[in-house]
KEKE-3310 file (N, C-alpha, C; in steps of 0.2 Angstrom, whole numbers, plus 5000, padded with zeros to 4 digits):
npx = (5069:5056:5038:5030:5025:5012:5006:5006:4999:4986:4984:4983:4971:4962:4963:4958:4945:4940:4941:4932:4920:4919:4916:4905:4896:4895:4889:4876:4871:4871:4861:4850:4849:4848:4840:4846:4857:4869:4873:4873:4884:4894:4894:4898:4911:4918:4918:4925:4938:4942:4942:4951:4963:4966:4967:4979:4989:4988:4990:5000:5014:5015:5011:5012:5001:4993:4980:4975:4976:4981:4990:4999:5004:5010:5020:5027:5032:5040:5050:5056:5069:5078:5075:5069:5055:5039:5040:5036:5029:5024:5015:5006:5000:4995:4985:4974:4970:4967:4956:4947:4945:4938:4926:4921:4920:4910:4899:4899:4896:4883:4876:4877:4868:4856:4853:4850:4860:4875:4869:4869:4874:4864:4867:4871:4886:4891:4899:4909:4915:4915:4924:4936:4937:4941:4953:4960:4959:4965:4978:4982:4983:4993:5003:5005:5007:5019:5027:5028:5037:5049:5051:5055:5045:5037:5032:5021:5011:4998:4989:4990:4987:4974:4967:4968:4960:4948:4946:4946:4934:4925:4930:4930:4920:4916:4917:4928:4933:4946:4952:4955:4951:4942:4932:4927:4923:4912:4903:4895:4885:4869:4868:4870:4884:4886:4891:4886:4889:4891:4897:4909:4921:4926:4929:4940:4949:4951:4957:4969:4975:4976:4985:4997:4999:5001:5013:5021:5020:5027:5040:5043:5043:5051:5061:5072:5070:5078:5094:5096:5097:5097:5092:5078:5062:5051:5034:5030:5032:5029:5033:5044:5039:5039:5042:5036:5045:5046:5046:5036:5029:5027:5018:5007:4990:4976:4962:4948)
npy = (5041:5053:5054:5068:5082:5086:5075:5066:5072:5072:5059:5056:5064:5057:5044:5046:5050:5038:5030:5036:5034:5021:5019:5027:5022:5008:5009:5015:5004:4994:4998:4998:4984:4978:4979:4978:4985:4980:4971:4980:4988:4978:4975:4987:4989:4978:4981:4992:4988:4979:4988:4998:4991:4987:5000:5005:4996:4998:5011:5016:5015:5027:5039:5036:5034:5041:5047:5054:5067:5068:5057:5062:5074:5068:5061:5071:5078:5068:5067:5079:5082:5073:5073:5064:5063:5069:5086:5103:5108:5097:5093:5104:5102:5089:5089:5098:5091:5079:5082:5088:5077:5068:5074:5074:5060:5057:5063:5056:5043:5045:5049:5037:5030:5036:5046:5062:5076:5084:5086:5091:5081:5075:5068:5068:5068:5070:5069:5066:5053:5049:5058:5054:5041:5044:5050:5038:5029:5036:5038:5025:5021:5030:5026:5013:5014:5022:5015:5003:5006:5009:4997:4989:4983:4987:4982:4976:4985:4987:4976:4976:4989:4991:4980:4985:4996:4990:4983:4993:4999:4992:4991:5004:5018:5027:5022:5024:5035:5043:5051:5067:5072:5063:5064:5077:5075:5066:5073:5078:5070:5063:5050:5033:5034:5047:5062:5076:5093:5101:5093:5090:5098:5095:5082:5083:5090:5080:5070:5075:5077:5063:5059:5066:5059:5046:5048:5050:5037:5030:5035:5031:5017:5014:5023:5037:5042:5033:5037:5046:5035:5024:5006:5005:4998:4999:5001:4987:4985:4979:4985:4997:5009:5027:5034:5042:5055:5053:5039:5026:5017:5025:5033:5027:5025:5026:5028:5029)
npz = (4887:4890:4888:4879:4889:4886:4881:4891:4901:4894:4894:4908:4910:4902:4907:4920:4917:4912:4923:4932:4924:4925:4939:4941:4931:4934:4946:4943:4935:4944:4954:4946:4943:4955:4971:4983:4994:4998:4988:4977:4981:4981:4967:4962:4968:4963:4949:4949:4954:4943:4932:4936:4938:4925:4919:4925:4922:4908:4905:4913:4908:4900:4907:4920:4927:4937:4940:4950:4961:4974:4974:4964:4970:4981:4975:4969:4980:4987:4978:4976:4981:4976:4963:4955:4954:4949:4941:4946:4935:4929:4939:4938:4926:4927:4937:4934:4922:4927:4935:4926:4918:4927:4929:4916:4914:4923:4917:4905:4909:4915:4903:4895:4902:4900:4909:4917:4912:4919:4932:4948:4962:4975:4986:5002:5011:5024:5038:5053:5055:5042:5036:5043:5038:5025:5027:5032:5021:5010:5016:5017:5003:4997:5005:5001:4986:4985:4993:4987:4976:4984:4989:4978:4971:4960:4949:4953:4955:4947:4950:4965:4969:4963:4970:4984:4983:4981:4992:5002:4998:5006:5020:5024:5030:5021:5009:5002:4993:4991:4983:4976:4963:4958:4968:4966:4953:4955:4961:4951:4947:4950:4956:4962:4965:4968:4976:4986:4982:4993:5002:4997:5000:5014:5011:5002:5010:5020:5012:5008:5020:5023:5013:5017:5029:5024:5017:5029:5034:5024:5025:5038:5037:5025:5024:5018:5000:4987:4980:4964:4950:4957:4961:4956:4953:4939:4932:4922:4904:4888:4876:4870:4876:4879:4895:4910:4919:4932:4944:4939:4948:4960:4956:4951:4954:4959:4962:4968)
capx = (5066:5050:5033:5029:5020:5005:5003:5006:4993:4980:4983:4980:4964:4958:4963:4954:4938:4938:4940:4925:4915:4918:4914:4898:4892:4893:4884:4870:4869:4870:4855:4845:4848:4846:4837:4849:4862:4876:4874:4875:4891:4898:4895:4902:4918:4921:4919:4931:4944:4944:4944:4957:4969:4967:4970:4986:4993:4988:4992:5006:5020:5015:5010:5013:4994:4991:4973:4974:4980:4984:4996:5003:5007:5014:5026:5031:5035:5045:5055:5058:5076:5082:5074:5066:5048:5037:5041:5030:5025:5020:5009:5002:4997:4991:4980:4968:4968:4963:4949:4942:4943:4934:4919:4919:4918:4903:4894:4898:4892:4876:4874:4876:4862:4850:4852:4851:4867:4877:4865:4873:4872:4860:4869:4875:4891:4894:4900:4916:4917:4917:4931:4941:4938:4944:4960:4963:4959:4970:4985:4984:4984:4999:5008:5006:5010:5026:5031:5030:5043:5054:5053:5057:5039:5033:5028:5015:5006:4992:4985:4989:4983:4967:4965:4968:4954:4942:4946:4944:4927:4922:4933:4929:4913:4915:4918:4935:4935:4953:4955:4951:4948:4936:4927:4924:4919:4906:4898:4891:4880:4865:4866:4872:4891:4887:4892:4883:4894:4892:4901:4916:4927:4928:4932:4946:4954:4953:4961:4975:4978:4978:4991:5002:5000:5004:5020:5025:5021:5032:5046:5044:5044:5056:5067:5072:5070:5085:5097:5095:5101:5096:5089:5071:5058:5045:5029:5033:5028:5032:5036:5049:5036:5042:5039:5036:5052:5045:5045:5029:5025:5026:5013:5001:4985:4970:4958:4941)
capy = (5047:5053:5056:5075:5083:5087:5068:5063:5076:5070:5052:5057:5066:5051:5038:5048:5050:5031:5027:5038:5031:5014:5019:5029:5018:5002:5011:5015:4998:4990:5000:4996:4977:4975:4984:4976:4989:4976:4969:4986:4990:4973:4976:4993:4988:4973:4984:4997:4984:4977:4994:5002:4987:4988:5006:5006:4992:5000:5018:5017:5016:5033:5044:5034:5032:5043:5047:5056:5073:5066:5053:5067:5078:5064:5059:5077:5079:5064:5067:5086:5083:5068:5075:5058:5064:5074:5093:5107:5109:5091:5094:5110:5100:5083:5090:5100:5086:5073:5085:5089:5070:5065:5077:5071:5053:5056:5065:5051:5038:5047:5049:5031:5027:5041:5050:5069:5077:5089:5087:5090:5076:5077:5063:5071:5063:5075:5066:5066:5047:5048:5061:5050:5035:5046:5050:5032:5026:5040:5037:5018:5021:5033:5021:5007:5016:5024:5009:4998:5008:5008:4990:4986:4979:4992:4978:4973:4990:4986:4971:4978:4995:4989:4976:4989:5001:4986:4981:4999:5000:4988:4993:5011:5020:5032:5018:5025:5039:5043:5054:5073:5073:5059:5067:5082:5072:5062:5078:5080:5064:5062:5043:5029:5035:5054:5066:5082:5098:5104:5088:5089:5101:5091:5076:5085:5091:5073:5066:5078:5075:5056:5059:5068:5053:5041:5050:5048:5030:5028:5037:5026:5010:5013:5028:5042:5040:5031:5042:5045:5030:5018:5001:5006:4995:5003:4997:4984:4986:4975:4989:5002:5016:5032:5034:5049:5055:5050:5032:5025:5014:5030:5037:5023:5024:5030:5027:5032)
capz = (4885:4892:4883:4880:4894:4884:4880:4898:4904:4891:4896:4914:4909:4899:4912:4926:4915:4911:4930:4935:4920:4928:4945:4941:4927:4937:4951:4940:4933:4950:4957:4941:4943:4962:4976:4989:4995:4998:4981:4973:4983:4978:4960:4961:4969:4958:4942:4950:4954:4937:4928:4939:4937:4918:4917:4928:4918:4901:4904:4917:4905:4897:4912:4927:4929:4944:4940:4957:4963:4980:4972:4960:4975:4985:4971:4968:4987:4989:4973:4975:4982:4972:4955:4951:4955:4944:4942:4947:4929:4928:4944:4936:4920:4928:4942:4930:4918:4931:4938:4920:4916:4932:4928:4910:4915:4926:4912:4900:4912:4915:4896:4893:4905:4899:4915:4916:4912:4923:4937:4954:4967:4982:4991:5007:5014:5029:5045:5055:5053:5034:5035:5046:5034:5019:5029:5032:5014:5006:5019:5014:4996:4996:5008:4996:4980:4986:4997:4981:4973:4988:4990:4972:4969:4956:4944:4956:4956:4945:4954:4972:4970:4962:4976:4989:4982:4981:5000:5005:4998:5011:5027:5026:5030:5016:5003:5000:4987:4992:4977:4976:4957:4957:4972:4962:4947:4957:4963:4945:4945:4955:4956:4967:4967:4969:4982:4986:4982:5000:5006:4994:5003:5019:5009:4999:5016:5023:5007:5008:5026:5022:5009:5021:5034:5020:5017:5035:5034:5019:5028:5044:5034:5020:5024:5012:4993:4985:4976:4957:4947:4961:4958:4957:4948:4936:4929:4916:4898:4883:4871:4873:4876:4883:4902:4913:4922:4939:4945:4938:4954:4965:4953:4949:4959:4958:4967:4967)
cpx = (5059:5045:5033:5024:5013:5002:5002:5000:4986:4979:4980:4973:4959:4957:4958:4946:4936:4937:4933:4919:4913:4914:4906:4893:4890:4889:4877:4867:4867:4863:4849:4844:4846:4844:4841:4856:4869:4877:4876:4882:4896:4899:4899:4909:4921:4923:4925:4938:4947:4946:4950:4963:4971:4970:4977:4990:4994:4991:4998:5012:5021:5015:5012:5006:4993:4984:4971:4978:4984:4991:5001:5007:5012:5021:5030:5035:5041:5051:5058:5066:5080:5081:5071:5058:5046:5039:5035:5026:5021:5014:5004:4998:4992:4985:4973:4966:4964:4956:4944:4940:4938:4927:4917:4917:4912:4898:4893:4894:4884:4873:4872:4870:4856:4848:4853:4858:4869:4872:4869:4870:4868:4862:4874:4880:4894:4894:4907:4919:4919:4923:4937:4942:4942:4952:4964:4964:4965:4977:4987:4986:4991:5005:5010:5009:5017:5030:5032:5036:5049:5056:5055:5051:5035:5029:5022:5009:4999:4987:4984:4985:4975:4964:4964:4961:4948:4941:4943:4937:4923:4924:4932:4922:4911:4915:4924:4935:4942:4956:4951:4948:4942:4931:4924:4920:4912:4901:4893:4887:4876:4863:4870:4879:4892:4889:4890:4889:4896:4896:4908:4922:4930:4932:4939:4951:4956:4958:4968:4979:4980:4984:4997:5004:5003:5011:5024:5025:5026:5039:5048:5046:5050:5062:5066:5072:5078:5088:5096:5099:5101:5092:5082:5067:5053:5040:5031:5029:5032:5036:5040:5045:5039:5038:5040:5043:5051:5044:5038:5025:5023:5020:5007:4996:4978:4966:4952:4942)
cpy = (5047:5056:5064:5076:5083:5080:5065:5066:5073:5063:5052:5059:5060:5045:5040:5048:5042:5028:5029:5035:5024:5014:5022:5025:5011:5003:5011:5008:4993:4992:4998:4988:4974:4981:4983:4981:4986:4973:4974:4988:4984:4974:4982:4992:4983:4977:4989:4994:4982:4983:4997:4998:4987:4994:5008:5002:4995:5007:5020:5019:5023:5039:5043:5032:5034:5043:5050:5061:5071:5062:5058:5071:5074:5062:5065:5078:5075:5064:5074:5086:5079:5070:5069:5058:5069:5081:5096:5108:5103:5091:5099:5107:5094:5085:5093:5095:5081:5076:5085:5082:5067:5068:5074:5064:5052:5058:5060:5045:5039:5047:5042:5027:5031:5044:5058:5071:5084:5091:5086:5085:5079:5072:5066:5066:5068:5072:5065:5059:5046:5052:5057:5044:5038:5047:5043:5029:5030:5038:5030:5018:5024:5029:5015:5009:5018:5019:5004:5000:5007:5001:4986:4981:4983:4988:4975:4979:4989:4982:4974:4984:4994:4985:4980:4993:4996:4984:4987:5001:4997:4990:5000:5013:5024:5028:5020:5029:5040:5046:5061:5074:5069:5061:5072:5080:5069:5067:5080:5074:5063:5055:5040:5032:5043:5056:5073:5087:5101:5099:5087:5092:5097:5085:5077:5086:5084:5069:5069:5077:5068:5056:5061:5062:5048:5042:5048:5041:5027:5029:5032:5019:5009:5018:5033:5039:5038:5037:5041:5040:5024:5012:5001:5002:4999:4998:4994:4985:4982:4979:4994:5009:5021:5032:5041:5049:5053:5042:5030:5022:5019:5034:5034:5022:5027:5030:5031:5039)
cpz = (4887:4887:4884:4885:4892:4883:4887:4902:4901:4893:4904:4914:4907:4904:4918:4923:4914:4918:4933:4931:4923:4934:4945:4937:4930:4943:4949:4938:4939:4953:4952:4941:4950:4967:4983:4989:4995:4992:4977:4975:4980:4971:4958:4962:4965:4951:4943:4950:4947:4932:4930:4937:4929:4916:4919:4923:4911:4900:4908:4914:4901:4902:4919:4930:4936:4944:4947:4959:4969:4979:4968:4965:4979:4981:4970:4975:4988:4984:4972:4976:4978:4964:4952:4952:4949:4946:4943:4941:4927:4933:4941:4930:4922:4932:4938:4925:4921:4933:4932:4918:4920:4930:4921:4910:4918:4921:4907:4903:4913:4908:4893:4896:4905:4905:4913:4916:4916:4928:4944:4959:4973:4987:4996:5010:5019:5036:5047:5054:5046:5033:5037:5041:5027:5021:5029:5025:5010:5009:5016:5007:4994:4999:5003:4990:4981:4989:4992:4978:4977:4990:4984:4970:4964:4951:4947:4957:4953:4949:4962:4973:4969:4968:4982:4989:4983:4989:5003:5004:5004:5019:5029:5026:5024:5009:4999:4993:4986:4986:4976:4969:4956:4962:4969:4956:4949:4960:4957:4942:4951:4955:4962:4970:4968:4976:4982:4986:4989:5004:5003:4998:5009:5017:5006:5005:5019:5019:5007:5014:5026:5018:5013:5026:5030:5019:5023:5036:5030:5022:5034:5042:5030:5020:5019:5005:4992:4980:4969:4954:4951:4958:4959:4951:4945:4934:4923:4910:4893:4878:4874:4872:4881:4890:4905:4917:4929:4939:4944:4944:4959:4962:4952:4955:4957:4964:4966:4968)
residu = (UNK:UNK:UNK:UNK:UNK:UNK:UNK:UNK:UNK:UNK:UNK:UNK:UNK:UNK:UNK:UNK:UNK:UNK:UNK:UNK:UNK:UNK:UNK:UNK:UNK:UNK:UNK:UNK:UNK:UNK:UNK:UNK:UNK:UNK:UNK:UNK:UNK:UNK:UNK:UNK:UNK:UNK:UNK:UNK:UNK:UNK:UNK:UNK:UNK:UNK:UNK:UNK:UNK:UNK:UNK:UNK:UNK:UNK:UNK:UNK:UNK:UNK:UNK:UNK:UNK:UNK:UNK:UNK:UNK:UNK:UNK:UNK:UNK:UNK:UNK:UNK:UNK:UNK:UNK:UNK:UNK:UNK:UNK:UNK:UNK:UNK:UNK:UNK:UNK:UNK:UNK:UNK:UNK:UNK:UNK:UNK:UNK:UNK:UNK:UNK:UNK:UNK:UNK:UNK:UNK:UNK:UNK:UNK:UNK:UNK:UNK:UNK:UNK:UNK:UNK:UNK:UNK:UNK:UNK:UNK:UNK:UNK:UNK:UNK:UNK:UNK:UNK:UNK:UNK:UNK:UNK:UNK:UNK:UNK:UNK:UNK:UNK:UNK:UNK:UNK:UNK:UNK:UNK:UNK:UNK:UNK:UNK:UNK:UNK:UNK:UNK:UNK:UNK:UNK:UNK:UNK:UNK:UNK:UNK:UNK:UNK:UNK:UNK:UNK:UNK:UNK:UNK:UNK:UNK:UNK:UNK:UNK:UNK:UNK:UNK:UNK:UNK:UNK:UNK:UNK:UNK:UNK:UNK:UNK:UNK:UNK:UNK:UNK:UNK:UNK:UNK:UNK:UNK:UNK:UNK:UNK:UNK:UNK:UNK:UNK:UNK:UNK:UNK:UNK:UNK:UNK:UNK:UNK:UNK:UNK:UNK:UNK:UNK:UNK:UNK:UNK:UNK:UNK:UNK:UNK:UNK:UNK:UNK:UNK:UNK:UNK:UNK:UNK:UNK:UNK:UNK:UNK:UNK:UNK:UNK:UNK:UNK:UNK:UNK:UNK:UNK:UNK:UNK:UNK:UNK:UNK:UNK:UNK:UNK:UNK:UNK:UNK:UNK:UNK:UNK:UNK)
# end
């Protein structure tokens, strides 16, 4: 039996808020403690890895721990024929909750460090190589999340998804936002992790393109989704908590 949609949407909003609070807050702390950009990025990426892994393991049994509209849309697309993905009403509830949560998380992080609230970022991220990096980062994330379910390795989603995001901080020139909601949220903080509003739309387009590319990679590597009732593993949980109707591993991600 699944949790009510309102509860799942609330969890998606809270989880995304917590993720952005980790990303933005650790970025502010890193710049306060070190003037070396490499050290700042290392601190920011490590905090994100640990925070994301905890959030996926903690909240996955309730909502699937998407925290990412690209993952929500990819899970809906792959499950639309078999009926084991989120429904359109789930998508309509999750995406606004994720976006609102991301903005709230950025504001909360700024408040904790006594920064001006609701100040738009001035950090321009406008270049073709950054957009390509977002395509690559998002494609890899969707490939991993959906591929884990097809391979029967859903229980590994928390450490593997978090590890992938940590690695992508370093192997992409954009530092792997890979998340439309988080990208929008980070426009509301003029700190280390921010992105100028004028740079947001190309990032969103690149991320959606990457999600489509990730779906292609999943199809090439794992074929079509299994029929309903197949032997698919889900995110493990000790207590009999209600889970979302979609396969949790296909939905657990984040990403910045």
